C-alpha positions as CSV (number, residue, x, y, z in Angstrom):
1,M,-7.9,23.9,16.4
2,T,-11.0,26.2,16.4
3,K,-8.7,29.6,17.0
4,P,-6.2,29.1,13.6
5,I,-9.0,28.1,11.1
6,S,-10.9,31.3,12.4
7,K,-7.9,33.3,11.6
8,I,-7.2,31.7,8.4
9,E,-11.1,32.2,7.3
10,Q,-10.7,36.2,8.5
11,L,-7.6,36.0,6.1
12,I,-9.5,34.7,3.0
13,A,-12.2,37.3,4.0
14,K,-9.9,40.1,3.5
15,L,-7.8,39.1,0.7
16,C,-10.4,36.9,-1.3
17,P,-13.9,38.1,-0.3
18,N,-15.3,37.0,-3.6
19,G,-14.2,33.7,-3.3
20,V,-10.9,31.8,-4.7
21,E,-10.0,31.4,-8.1
22,F,-9.6,27.7,-9.7
23,K,-8.0,26.6,-12.5
24,E,-7.2,23.1,-14.4
25,L,-4.0,21.7,-14.2
26,G,-3.8,21.9,-17.9
27,E,-3.9,25.3,-17.9
28,L,-1.1,26.0,-15.1
29,G,1.3,24.1,-16.2
30,E,2.5,20.5,-18.0
31,F,2.5,16.8,-17.3
32,Y,6.2,14.8,-18.0
33,G,7.2,11.3,-18.1
34,G,9.2,9.3,-16.3
35,L,12.5,7.0,-17.1
36,T,12.5,5.7,-20.8
37,G,14.3,3.0,-22.6
38,K,15.7,1.6,-19.4
39,S,16.5,-2.3,-19.0
40,K,16.9,-4.0,-15.8
41,D,20.6,-3.8,-16.2
42,D,20.4,-0.1,-15.8
43,F,19.1,-0.1,-12.5
44,S,21.7,-2.8,-10.7
45,N,24.9,-0.7,-11.5
46,G,23.2,2.9,-11.9
47,N,24.8,6.2,-11.2
48,A,22.1,8.6,-10.9
49,K,19.3,8.7,-8.1
50,F,15.6,8.1,-8.9
51,V,11.8,8.6,-7.6
52,T,10.8,5.2,-6.8
53,Y,6.8,4.4,-7.3
54,M,6.5,3.5,-3.6
55,N,8.5,6.8,-2.4
56,I,5.5,8.8,-4.1
57,Y,2.7,6.4,-2.7
58,S,4.4,6.2,0.9
59,N,5.3,10.1,1.7
60,I,3.1,13.4,0.3
61,A,6.5,14.9,0.8
62,V,9.4,13.0,-1.3
63,N,11.8,11.2,0.7
64,T,15.2,12.7,-0.5
65,D,16.7,10.4,1.1
66,I,17.1,8.5,-1.6
67,N,19.4,5.0,-2.3
68,V,18.3,3.7,-5.4
69,F,20.1,4.4,-8.8
70,V,19.5,3.9,-12.2
71,K,22.2,4.6,-15.1
72,V,21.9,7.9,-17.2
73,G,24.1,9.1,-19.9
74,K,25.4,12.7,-20.2
75,D,23.3,12.8,-23.6
76,E,20.5,11.4,-22.4
77,N,17.0,13.3,-23.0
78,Q,15.3,12.4,-19.1
79,N,13.4,14.3,-17.5
80,R,14.8,16.1,-14.4
81,I,12.7,16.7,-11.2
82,E,12.7,19.5,-10.1
83,Y,11.6,21.7,-6.5
84,G,7.8,21.9,-6.4
85,D,7.2,19.5,-8.8
86,V,4.1,17.6,-8.0
87,L,4.8,13.7,-8.8
88,F,1.9,11.1,-9.1
89,T,1.9,7.4,-9.5
90,G,0.7,6.5,-12.6
91,S,-1.3,3.1,-11.8
92,S,-2.7,0.5,-9.2
93,E,-5.1,-2.7,-8.9
94,T,-7.9,-0.1,-7.5
95,P,-8.8,3.8,-9.0
96,D,-9.3,4.6,-5.3
97,E,-5.1,4.4,-5.3
98,C,-4.4,5.7,-8.7
99,G,-2.6,9.0,-9.2
100,M,-1.3,9.0,-5.1
101,S,0.9,12.5,-5.1
102,S,4.1,13.7,-3.4
103,V,5.5,16.6,-4.1
104,L,9.3,17.8,-3.8
105,T,9.7,20.1,-1.0
106,K,13.2,20.1,-0.9
107,K,15.9,22.0,-3.1
108,I,18.5,19.7,-4.1
109,N,21.9,20.1,-5.8
110,E,21.8,16.8,-7.8
111,S,19.9,15.4,-10.5
112,L,16.6,13.4,-9.5
113,Y,14.8,10.8,-12.2
114,L,11.2,9.4,-11.7
115,N,10.3,6.1,-11.9
116,S,8.8,5.4,-15.5
117,F,5.1,3.8,-13.7
118,S,4.7,7.7,-12.6
119,F,4.7,11.1,-13.9
120,G,5.1,14.7,-12.9
121,F,3.6,18.1,-13.1
122,R,5.4,21.3,-13.0
123,L,3.6,24.7,-13.0
124,N,4.4,27.1,-15.6
125,D,4.6,29.7,-12.9
126,K,5.8,28.1,-9.7
127,D,4.9,31.0,-7.4
128,L,1.0,30.5,-7.6
129,L,1.3,27.3,-5.2
130,L,4.0,26.4,-2.4
131,P,5.3,23.5,-2.9
132,E,4.2,22.6,1.3
133,F,0.7,23.8,0.4
134,S,0.9,21.6,-2.8
135,K,1.8,18.4,-0.6
136,Y,-1.5,18.9,1.6
137,L,-4.1,20.5,-1.1
138,F,-3.3,16.9,-3.6
139,R,-3.7,14.5,-1.1
140,D,-6.6,16.0,0.0
141,E,-9.8,13.8,0.1
142,Q,-11.9,16.4,-2.2
143,M,-8.8,16.4,-4.7
144,R,-8.4,12.4,-4.2
145,K,-12.1,12.4,-5.7
146,Q,-11.4,14.2,-8.8
147,I,-8.0,12.3,-9.4
148,A,-10.0,8.9,-8.8
149,K,-12.1,9.6,-11.8
150,T,-9.5,10.3,-14.1
151,A,-8.7,6.2,-13.8
152,S,-9.9,3.7,-16.1
153,G,-9.4,-0.2,-16.3
154,V,-10.4,-3.9,-15.4
155,T,-7.6,-5.5,-13.6
156,R,-5.4,-2.7,-13.5
157,F,-6.5,0.6,-13.3
158,N,-4.4,3.8,-15.4
159,V,-4.6,7.2,-15.1
160,S,-5.9,9.3,-18.0
161,K,-3.5,12.2,-18.8
162,K,-6.1,13.9,-20.9
163,R,-8.6,13.6,-17.9
164,F,-6.3,14.6,-15.2
165,A,-5.3,17.8,-17.0
166,K,-9.2,18.7,-16.3
167,I,-8.7,18.8,-12.8
168,K,-9.4,21.7,-10.9
169,I,-7.7,23.3,-8.1
170,P,-7.7,26.7,-6.0
171,L,-5.4,29.1,-5.8
172,P,-5.4,31.1,-2.6
173,P,-3.1,34.0,-2.1
174,L,0.1,33.0,-1.2
175,A,-0.4,34.6,2.4
176,V,-3.5,32.2,3.3
177,Q,-1.4,28.8,1.6
178,E,1.4,30.0,4.3
179,N,-1.0,30.1,7.3
180,I,-2.9,26.9,6.2
181,V,0.7,24.8,5.7
182,K,2.0,26.5,9.2
183,T,-1.7,25.0,11.0
184,L,-1.6,21.6,9.3
185,N,2.4,21.2,9.5
186,S,2.0,22.0,14.0
187,F,-1.3,20.0,14.0
188,T,0.8,17.0,12.1
189,E,3.3,17.3,14.6
190,L,1.5,17.1,17.4
191,E,-0.6,14.0,15.4
192,A,2.6,12.2,15.0
193,E,3.9,12.4,18.3
194,L,0.6,10.9,19.7
195,E,0.6,8.4,17.2
196,A,3.8,7.6,17.4
197,E,3.7,6.5,21.2
198,L,0.2,4.7,20.4
199,E,2.1,2.8,17.6
200,A,5.4,2.0,19.9
201,E,3.1,0.1,22.6
202,L,1.5,-1.7,19.8
203,E,4.9,-2.5,18.3
204,A,6.3,-4.1,21.7
205,R,2.9,-6.3,21.9
206,K,3.8,-7.5,18.4
207,K,7.2,-7.8,19.0
208,Q,6.7,-9.8,22.2
209,Y,4.3,-12.3,20.3
210,E,6.6,-12.6,16.9
211,H,9.1,-14.0,20.0
212,Y,7.2,-16.5,21.3
213,R,6.1,-17.4,17.6
214,S,9.8,-17.8,16.5
215,Q,10.6,-20.1,19.2
216,L,7.7,-22.2,18.9
217,L,8.2,-22.5,15.0
218,T,12.2,-23.1,15.7
219,F,13.2,-26.8,14.7
220,K,16.5,-27.9,14.2
221,D,16.6,-30.0,11.2
222,G,16.4,-33.9,11.8
223,T,17.3,-33.8,15.8
224,E,14.7,-33.6,18.8
225,R,14.1,-29.9,20.1
226,E,12.9,-31.5,23.7
227,R,11.8,-35.0,25.2
228,E,8.5,-34.8,24.2
229,R,9.2,-33.8,20.4
230,E,9.4,-36.5,17.8
231,R,12.3,-35.9,15.2
232,V,10.9,-33.2,13.2
233,R,11.3,-33.7,9.2
234,W,11.4,-30.3,6.6
235,A,9.4,-30.0,3.7
236,A,8.6,-27.7,0.9
237,I,5.1,-26.2,1.2
238,S,4.3,-27.8,-2.4
239,E,5.0,-31.4,-0.8
240,I,2.6,-30.7,1.7
241,C,0.0,-29.1,0.1
242,M,-2.9,-30.3,-2.3
243,P,-3.8,-29.5,-5.9
244,T,-5.9,-26.3,-6.3
245,N,-8.2,-25.2,-9.3
246,N,-9.5,-22.6,-11.6
247,I,-13.1,-21.2,-11.9
248,K,-14.6,-22.4,-15.4
249,W,-16.5,-19.3,-16.2
250,K,-18.6,-20.3,-19.5
251,E,-19.8,-23.6,-17.2
252,T,-21.6,-21.3,-14.3
253,K,-24.2,-19.0,-13.8
254,K,-23.4,-18.4,-10.2
255,T,-22.3,-15.2,-8.4
256,Y,-19.2,-15.1,-6.2
257,H,-17.8,-12.9,-3.7
258,Y,-14.2,-11.8,-5.3
259,I,-11.2,-11.6,-3.1
260,D,-8.9,-8.9,-4.5
261,L,-5.6,-7.5,-3.7
262,T,-7.1,-5.3,-1.4
263,S,-9.6,-7.8,0.2
264,V,-7.0,-8.9,2.9
265,S,-6.3,-6.8,5.9
266,R,-2.4,-6.1,6.3
267,E,-3.3,-5.6,10.4
268,N,-5.3,-8.3,11.1
269,H,-5.1,-10.7,8.1
270,M,-8.7,-11.0,7.9
271,I,-10.8,-10.6,4.5
272,T,-12.8,-7.4,5.0
273,E,-14.7,-6.3,1.5
274,T,-15.3,-8.6,-1.6
275,I,-17.3,-7.5,-4.4
276,E,-19.6,-9.8,-6.2
277,I,-19.0,-10.8,-9.7
278,N,-20.2,-13.6,-12.4
279,A,-19.3,-14.6,-15.7
280,E,-20.2,-11.1,-17.2
281,N,-18.5,-8.7,-15.3
282,A,-15.7,-11.0,-13.5
283,P,-12.2,-9.3,-13.9
284,S,-9.6,-11.4,-15.7
285,R,-8.2,-12.0,-12.6
286,A,-10.8,-13.4,-10.9
287,Q,-9.9,-17.1,-11.4
288,K,-8.8,-19.0,-8.4
289,I,-11.1,-21.3,-6.3
290,V,-10.8,-20.8,-2.8
291,E,-12.0,-23.4,0.1
292,K,-12.6,-23.4,3.9
293,D,-9.1,-23.6,5.5
294,D,-7.0,-22.4,2.3
295,V,-4.3,-20.3,3.1
296,I,-3.8,-17.2,0.0
297,F,-0.8,-15.2,0.0
298,A,-0.5,-11.9,-1.8
299,T,2.5,-12.6,-4.6
300,T,2.2,-8.9,-6.0
301,R,4.0,-6.3,-3.5
302,P,4.5,-9.7,-1.4
303,T,6.4,-7.6,1.8
304,L,3.1,-5.8,2.0
305,R,2.6,-9.2,3.8
306,R,-1.3,-9.6,2.5
307,F,-2.3,-12.9,3.8
308,A,-5.3,-14.7,5.5
309,I,-6.9,-18.4,6.2
310,I,-10.1,-19.0,4.3
311,G,-13.3,-19.2,6.6
312,D,-16.9,-20.2,6.4
313,D,-17.8,-17.1,5.0
314,Y,-15.2,-17.4,1.9
315,A,-15.4,-20.8,1.1
316,S,-15.9,-21.9,-2.9
317,E,-15.6,-18.1,-3.7
318,V,-13.3,-16.7,-5.8
319,A,-9.8,-14.8,-5.6
320,S,-7.4,-13.0,-7.6
321,T,-4.5,-14.8,-9.2
322,G,-2.4,-12.2,-7.2
323,Y,-2.6,-14.8,-4.7
324,C,-0.8,-18.2,-4.0
325,V,-3.4,-20.7,-2.3
326,L,-2.1,-23.3,-0.1
327,R,-4.4,-26.0,0.8
328,A,-2.9,-27.9,3.2
329,N,-2.9,-32.0,3.0
330,T,-4.3,-32.3,6.2
331,S,-2.8,-36.2,6.8
332,Q,0.4,-34.3,7.3
333,V,-0.1,-30.8,8.2
334,L,-2.7,-28.7,9.6
335,P,-4.0,-25.6,7.7
336,K,-3.3,-23.3,10.7
337,W,0.7,-24.8,10.9
338,I,1.2,-23.3,7.1
339,Y,-0.3,-20.3,8.1
340,Y,1.5,-19.4,11.2
341,N,4.9,-20.3,9.3
342,I,3.7,-18.0,6.6
343,S,3.4,-15.0,8.9
344,A,6.8,-15.9,10.6
345,L,10.3,-13.8,9.8
346,A,11.9,-16.6,8.2
347,F,9.4,-16.3,5.5
348,N,9.1,-12.5,5.3
349,E,13.1,-12.6,4.9
350,Y,12.9,-15.5,2.1
351,V,10.2,-13.5,0.2
352,E,12.4,-10.3,-0.2
353,K,15.5,-12.3,-1.0
354,N,12.9,-13.6,-4.0
355,Q,10.6,-11.1,-5.3
356,E,11.4,-10.0,-8.4
357,G,10.9,-6.2,-10.2
358,S,11.2,-3.0,-8.7
359,A,8.0,-0.9,-9.1
360,Y,5.6,-3.7,-8.8
361,P,7.8,-6.3,-7.0
362,S,6.2,-10.1,-6.9
363,I,7.0,-13.5,-6.1
364,S,5.8,-16.7,-7.9
365,D,3.2,-19.3,-6.8
366,T,6.3,-21.9,-7.4
367,K,9.0,-20.2,-5.5
368,V,6.5,-19.2,-2.4
369,K,5.6,-23.1,-2.1
370,A,9.4,-24.0,-2.6
371,F,9.8,-22.1,0.7
372,K,10.6,-25.3,3.4
373,I,9.1,-25.5,6.7
374,P,9.6,-28.0,9.8
375,V,6.7,-30.2,10.0
376,P,6.3,-32.1,13.4
377,A,3.7,-35.0,14.0
378,I,0.1,-33.6,13.9
379,S,-0.3,-33.7,17.8
380,E,2.8,-31.5,18.1
381,Q,1.5,-29.1,15.8
382,E,-1.8,-29.1,17.4
383,R,-0.4,-28.2,20.6
384,I,1.6,-25.5,19.5
385,V,-0.9,-24.1,17.1
386,S,-3.1,-23.5,20.1
387,I,-0.8,-21.8,21.9
388,L,-0.2,-19.6,18.9
389,D,-3.8,-19.0,18.3
390,K,-4.3,-17.8,22.2
391,F,-1.2,-15.6,21.6
392,E,-2.7,-14.1,18.2
393,S,-6.0,-13.4,20.3
394,L,-4.4,-11.4,23.5
395,V,-2.8,-9.6,20.7
396,N,-5.4,-9.0,18.8
397,D,-7.7,-7.5,21.9
398,I,-5.3,-5.7,23.2
399,S,-4.7,-4.0,19.9
400,I,-8.2,-3.4,18.9
401,G,-8.2,-0.3,20.8
402,L,-4.7,1.2,19.8
403,P,-5.7,0.9,15.9
404,A,-8.8,2.4,16.5
405,E,-7.6,5.6,18.7
406,I,-4.6,6.0,15.8
407,A,-7.7,5.9,12.9
408,A,-9.9,8.3,15.3
409,R,-6.7,10.8,15.3
410,W,-6.0,10.1,11.8
411,S,-9.7,11.2,10.8
412,Q,-9.8,14.2,13.1
413,Y,-7.0,15.2,11.2
414,E,-8.3,14.6,7.7
415,Y,-11.3,16.7,8.9
416,Y,-9.5,19.5,9.5
417,R,-7.3,19.2,6.5
418,G,-10.5,19.0,4.3
419,K,-12.1,22.1,5.9
420,L,-8.9,24.2,5.5
421,L,-8.6,23.6,2.0
422,T,-12.0,24.2,1.0
423,F,-12.7,27.5,-0.8
424,N,-15.3,29.3,-2.0
425,E,-14.7,29.3,-6.3
426,Y,-15.0,33.0,-7.8
427,V,-17.1,33.1,-10.6
428,P,-16.5,36.3,-12.1
429,A,-19.8,37.7,-12.9
């Protein structure tokens, strides 16, 4: 990797020895909004493709293999996306996730529109930046730090277009951009191949575990699967859970750890980072008191599968209203029994069918608790949970090294990308 960087550094020294010009976005182009005036029905019987929030969030280059449609009339004044446009998400639960970017790097022959929860940026002079260069530039750590500062809010953070227009970007010569793109493309292709191999191995392990988990959690309604199993009844989760309660901020001066929607790891379903809150600074969504062995499931973007079981460290703390809190009635069901049924494929399929909304899909607590699970005798639950605990421990032990290696490769890529996209700013004498 040293030689390509050296070559680019030589090119920069030759073409811009005094540094690279930086300009504010507001000087370089115009911002435009997404779809307006659309009802729910317009998205159920559409005639035109549009780029979703998640398409932008998940891809540095817009995925043009689009199968979502919106109804747009011939005379409607809606903004169309053009080749080279940079698209941004407008809001998120955290400022660090606001303004995620994606660039339309392909020329398309059909009209393409933008989700209403997003916005676009179009250069006045499209020859200033190569689209392939833009896709890397706006996802670089230095640029992300600038973008995060444009967001404000309490429970949900929104980007300020006025502040966004003040973001400064480098404008290296096209020859420099081309060489950087070539280098980053080759590096990402190599990394993608290596990462794909690691992820394939990890996925194989997970599928093996999921197969056995599914087998152990599958019962025939009202029949005996095996001689040692008692007749199994099925119950909605609401029937086997206890009531939970919300915090009364006016009645407490204590400090709590706040479990927000980004606190739970999607990989290992552990609570990772929390912040301390009290009555004076608590976000409005900090409401639900959680106790040891409660199972929490994120109902906002539920297919991201953020769920966890509360351990000793977070007993009597506060969770976001974006979680459904499931407190097992232990006379009927083990907390881990609920946890494993929530993690099963059948529940995920149920969530996909019952979530609502396109930009920010969600599922209600009532719908979550309406899901029916098998409830065998406590002794049978204990036997199966013991087996599943061993499987999960084994999979986690095996997979610790693989995600760590994937993360290390990604960090290496981000380091080189940052190095390639760092320029000395030209300051006129």
